[in-house]
N, C-alpha and C positions, 0 to 999 in steps of 0.2 A: 110558683116558678121563679127561681132567682135569676137575675140578669148579671152576667159577668162582663164587666167593661174593661177588664185587664187583658191586654193582648198577650198571647203566648208566643214567646220568642223561639224561633226555630221550628222545624217540622220533623215528623217521623212517619215512617210507613207503618201505620197502625190503624186499628179500628176502635171506635168508641164502644164501651161496654153496653150502652143502651141502644145501639143500632149499627148503622152502616159505617162506611169509611169516613175519616176525618177530612176536613178541608185544610187550607193553608194556615188557618189560625191555630192548629194543634188538635189534640184529641177531645174536641167538644161535641162532635157529632153533627155540627152544622157549619156552614160557611157564610161569609159576609154577603149580604144582599144589597147593600147600599143604604144611604140616608137621604131624606128629602132635602131638596135645595131650598135655601132661604132667599134666593134671587128671583128674577122674573121667570115665568114659565117658559120652558124651551123643550125641544125634543129630547127624549131620553138618550143619554150618552152611553157608550159601551161600559160594561161593568168595571173595566180597569180604570175608568175616569171618575168613578163614584167614591165618596168617602165611605170607609167601613162603618157599618152599624154595630152597636153592641151585640155580642153573641149570646143568645139565651142558653143558659146552662141549667139542666134539670136539677132539682134538689131532692129527688127521690130515686131510689134504685129500682130499675126495672127488674123483671123476673130473670132475664139473661144476665144482667149485671150482678145480681145476687149469686148466681151460679159461678160466675167468673171470680167474684170475691171469695166464695166458699173454697174454690180450688186453690187460689193463692194463699189464703189464710190457713187452709189445712196443711199445706206444705210447710209454711213457717211454723205452725204449731208442732208439727212432727219433728222439725229440727230442734225446737226449744225443748221438747219432751226428751230428746236424746241427750241433752246436757245433764239431766238429773235422774233419769229413770233407772240408771245402774247404781246410783249411790248406795242405796240400801242393800242392793244385791251383792256388793263387792266381796264381803267375807265368804259368802256361800260360793260365789264364782271362783274365788281364789282356791278354795279347798277342792273344787271340782276339777279345775284345770291345772292345779299345781303351781299357781302364782304365789310368790312370796309377798309379804306385807309391802315391801318397797316396790315390788313389781305391780301391785294393784294400782299404784298411782298412774301407771302407764295406760290403764284402761280408760282413764280420763284424759291424760295428756296426748295419747295417740289420736284421739278425736280432736282435741283443741288445737293441736299444732297446724294441721292442714286447713281446718275450718276457719281459723283466724288468719293464717299466713297467705292464703291464696284468694281472699275475697276481692281485693282491688284488681288483681290480674283478671279474674273471671268476669268481674263487672265490666271491665273495658272490652274484653273479647266479645262479650254479649252485645255491647253497643255497636261493635263493628260488623259482626257476623249474624246477628239475630238473637234477640233475648228469648223468644219462645223455643228456638232450637236448643239453646244451651240449657234452658230450664228443664226441658224434657230429658236431655242427656244427663243432667244432674240427678233427676229423679231416678233414672235407670241405674246409675252408679250407686246411689244411696240404697235403693231396694236390693240390688245384688249384694252389696256389702253387708246389709243387715241380715240377709239370708246366710252369708258366710259366717258372721258372728254367731248366729243362732245354731249353726251346725258345727261350730269350732271344736276340734279334737285335741288341740294343744294350745299353749300360750301364743305361739307364733301365728297360728291361723286366726285366733281371736283378735290379736292386736292388729293384724293385717286388715281384718274386717273393720275394726274401729277406725283405722287410718283412712280407709276408703270411704267410710261413712263421712268422716270429716271433709274429705275431698268433694264428695257429692254435696254436702252442706254448703261448702264454699262456692258452689255453682248455684244452688237453689236460692240462697238468701239474697244475694244482690240482684239476680235476674228476676226473682219474684217481686222484690220491692220496686224495681224499675218498671216492670210490667204493670204493677199497681198504679204508680204515679203517672205513667203515660196513658193508661187506659181510662182512669178516672180524672176528669178535668179539675183544675184548681178551683176550689170553692167548696160548697157544702158536700158534694159527692166525695171529693178526695178527703175532706175532713172526717167524714163518716167512715170511709174505707180504712184510713189510717188509724182511726179510733178502734175499730174492730180488730185490725191486725195487731196493734199495740197491746190490746187487752189479751189476745190469745198468746202473744209472745211471752208476756209476763206470767200468764196463767199456766202456760206449758211447763215452766220450770217447777212451779208448785205442784201441779198435777202429777208431774213425773215422780216427785218424791213420794206422793201418796200411792200412786199406781204401782210404782216399783216395789214397794213393800208388800202390797196386797198380792200382786202377781207372783212375787218370789215365794211367799209363804204358801200359796195355793197351787201354782203351776210350775214353779221353778224359775231360775234366773233366765233360762233360755227363752221363756215366753216374752220377756221384755224386748228382746231383739226381734222375735217373731212378730210382735205387734207392729214394730216399725216397718218390717218388710211388707206386711199385709197392707198397712196404710199407704205406703209408697205405690203399691200396685193399683189401689183404688184411685189415687190422684192421677197416676200416669194414664189410666184408662179414660178419665174424664177430661183431662187437660187439652189434648189435641183438637177436639171439636169446639172448645169454648174460647181458648185464649187467642188473641190476635197476635200476628207477628209484629215485631217492632225493632227498628235498628236506626242508626244514624244514616242520613242520605249519602254522605261521602264515605270513602274507605281509606283513611290515613294509615300509615304504617304503624305496626304495633311497636311500642317502645320497649324493646328487649332489655337494654341496660337498666331501665327503670323497673321493669318487672323483676329482674334478677335481684336488684338491691333491696327493693321494698319487701319482696317475698322472703328473701334471706334474712332481712332485718327483723321482720315480724316473727318468723320461725324461731330465730335465736332469742328474741325477747320473751316470747311465750314459753319457750323451753326453760330459760333461766328462772323465770318466776314460778313455773310449775314445779321445777326441781327444788326451788327454795321452800315451797310449801311443804315438801316432804322432809328435807334435810336441813333447812335453815339456810342462812346467807353466808355461812362460813366456808363453803366449798370453793375450791379453785375453779371447778367447771361452771359454777353458778356465776361468779364474777367474770370469768372468761367469756362465756356466751352472752352475758349481759353487755359487756364491752363491745363484742363483735356486733351485737344487734344495734346498739346505739351508733356505732361507726357506719354500719351499712345504711341506717336510716338517714344519717347526715349526708352520706354519699348520694342517697336517693334524691335528697333535696337539691344537691348540686346538679345531678344528671337531669332532673326535671326542668331546671332553670335554663338548660342549654338545648333540650331536645326539641326538634321541630314538631313532633307529635307526642307530647308528654302523656304518661299514664294518668297522672294527676295534674290538672291545670293549676299552677301556682296562683294565677289571678283568682281562681275560684277559692283557693284557700285564703287569699287575702280579703275576700268578702267577709265582713264581720259577722254576717248572719251564718255563714258556713262555719267559720272558725269558732265563734262563741256558742253556736248551737251544738256543735259536736263536743265542746268542753262540757256543756250541761249534760249531754247524753252520756258521756264517759263517766262523769261523777255519779249520776243517778243509778246507772247500772252497776258500777263497781261497788258503791256503798251499800246498795240494797242486797246484792249477793253476799256481801260480807255479813250483814245483819242476819240474814237467814241462816248462814253457816254457824255463827256464834250462838244464836238462839237455839239451834238444834242441839248444840253441846250443852248449853245451860239447862234446857228443859229436861234433857235425859240424864245428864251426869250430876248436875247440882240439885235439881228438884226431884229427880228419880222418876219422871214420867215415863210411861211405856211408849213404845213406838207408835201404837195406835192413838194414844192421847196426844202425843206430839204431832201426829198427822192431823188430828182435829184442829189444832191451833193453826196450822198452815192451810187447812181447808177453809177456815173462816177468812184467812188472809186472801185466799183465792176468790172467795165470794165477793169480798170487798173490791178486789181488782175488777171483777165483772161489772159491778155497779159503777165504779169509776170510769171504766171504758165506755159505758152507756151515756154518762152525763158529761164527761170531759169535753167532747166536741161542742156542746152547748156553752160551756164556760169559755172555751176558746173563741167561739163565735161572738160572744159578748165582750170579752176583755182583750182578745187578741192572743196569738201564740206566744209572743215575746213576754208579755206580762204574766201569762199563765206559767211559762217555763220558770221564770224567776220565783214566783209565788210557790210553785210546786217544790222547787229545790229547798226553799226556806222552810216550807211546811214539813218536808221529809226530815230536815235537820232537827227541827224542834221536837218532832215525835220520836226521833231516834234518841234525843236527849232524855225524853220521858222514860225510856227503858232503863236508864241509870238507877231508877228507883226500885228495880227488882232486887230482892234479897235472897239469902241462902235458904230460907224456910218457905217463903211464899213469893209469888210474882207471876204465876201462870196467867191470871186474869189480866194483869197489867200488860204482860207481854202480848197476849192475844189482841187486846184493844189497840195498843200502841202500834204494833207491827201491821195491823189491818189498816189503820188510818194512814200510817206511813206509806203503805202500798198504794192507797188511793192517790196520794200525792205523787208517788213514783209513776203511776200510770199516766197521770196528767202530764208529768215531765216527759215521758216517752213520746206521747202523741204530739205535744207541742214542740219538742225539739226536732222531730221529724219534719213537721210543717215549716219551722223556721229555716231549716237547712235546704229543703227542696223547693220552697215557694219562690217563684220567679226564675228558676233555673230552666234554660231552654231544654226542649225534649232531647236534643242531640247530646246533652250533657247529663241527662237524668241518671244514666248508669254510673257516671262518675260521682254524682251527688249521693245517690242511694248506696253506692259502694262505700263511700265515707261513712254514711249513717250506719250501715250494717257492720262495717269494720269496727266502728266505735262500740256497737252493741257487743260484738263477740270479744273484743279486747277487754271491754269493761267487765263482762262476765268472767273472763279469764284471770285478770290481774288483781281483782279485789281481794280474794281469799289469800293468795300468796303474799300480798303486801301487808295486809292487816290481820288476817285470820291466824297466821303463824304466831302473832303476839299472844293470842289466847291459848294456843296449844302448848307453848313453851313455858308458860308461867306455872310455878308450883301450885298456886291456888287458882283454879280455873275461873272462879268468880271475879278475882282481881284482873285476870287477863281479859275477860269478857267486858268488864267495865272500861278498861283501858281502850280496847278496840272501839267501843261505843262512843267514848269521848272524842277520840280522834275522828271517827266517822262523822260525828256531829259538827266538829270544827271544819272539816273539809267541805261538807254540804253548805254550811252557812257562808263560808268564804267563797265558794263557787257561786252562790246566789248573788252575792255582792259584785263579783267580777263580771258575771254574765249580764247583770243589770247595767253595769257601767258600759260594757262593750256593745251590747245591743242598743243601749240608749244613744250612744254616739253614732251608731250606724243609722238609727232612725232619724236623728237630727240632720245628718249629712244628706240622706235621701230626700228629706223634706225640703232642705235648702235647694237641692238641685232641681226639684220639681216646681219651685216657686218662680214665677216670672220676674 
């Protein structure tokens, strides 16, 4: 049994995963009972006059806690699966529905736009009006949208289903993460829960690529959307009886100007980068929407600095742990998604591997991610989340550099080993950056913190391929393009490791000085 002596700032109306309602110390499942006096013996004073005792926090998941974690992780895995399950099916889907090659890009973009653009908004709404309620609503929308995409009769109906899937995902992801961090107390339980969640998030993208190919070949492309519809129904049936309700105690006004500017900015930014992935950066619409996105995000910062109830607390963004933790998360997600993309091209088009053998490479990568997810919390427990994040970014960079040794005639074995080990570092970075960003954040602001975490994840998955992958696809010699991308990827990862180390190091020294008498 671990003893947590760190007080939890703020309260929330929630229940502990291991039992009954929480006390004023937060979601630990216990309340303070007082400490023994060191002075002369005297009659017991009322509880309010006693010093708070350390709050015991269990370090093992109870049976109910496992079910709660299963429901939350199943929802996150389902959304991660949706990012990649259609990739292999796109050519067949296009022929069936009459989508052109340029139109196929919208099968991905229609999902990415709302899923990335509305994350912060729905994370804040859930803080105010109930995370469980919004989580269940998001599941319902996602399931209905998946059914619409399964039954789609023309391009418009299919793309509508994909857009609604993205909207449901924008609700599920931040509410699911904030339910996880408010249900499981800071310490071993939260570390373990975030480790499992991070593993499944990374694994979902890889499994989606494998599963999409198998299901498309055997059952047709519609089965990939049908699978998501069925999964959402299962989670929706289990969630109401297991998940606790959680919200902030107060009800401040919703920051409408902030919601409009940040949502519009993210939508414009993701649209411009997604369009650039298809047609390059030469189009007027690409630069126009990119400019609009950046202007709106700058306006969002100004609005938030003056808003009485900001959607994003700028003081929170000024916390070095929040700022630099999210930098690390953005880099690890965007750079790993880029590596997976260019390796898929390299293995199939340069080495001539079949889809099945290419899938085996990423199957090994997925297995390595599972192993990393199991052991990363132990590493973090020993060395701390900050050191683990920095080391994981550096390790991912070094192993990405190793992929530069792959040649035109051979390299499948090197690619398998290097990308699998890089994925283990990637998993450690995912888990540790989530802990860095959310540790010490009051329960009342967990939705804001986890909204930033999940926005970073979604934006990272979205921008990596448009920013770098296009360099591989536009080169005359694919191998030269792949090597260029891998070299840039390596440089970004190593630079991020140095910057995050410096930023978090200053934060740690400042905290230490403020705690020193």
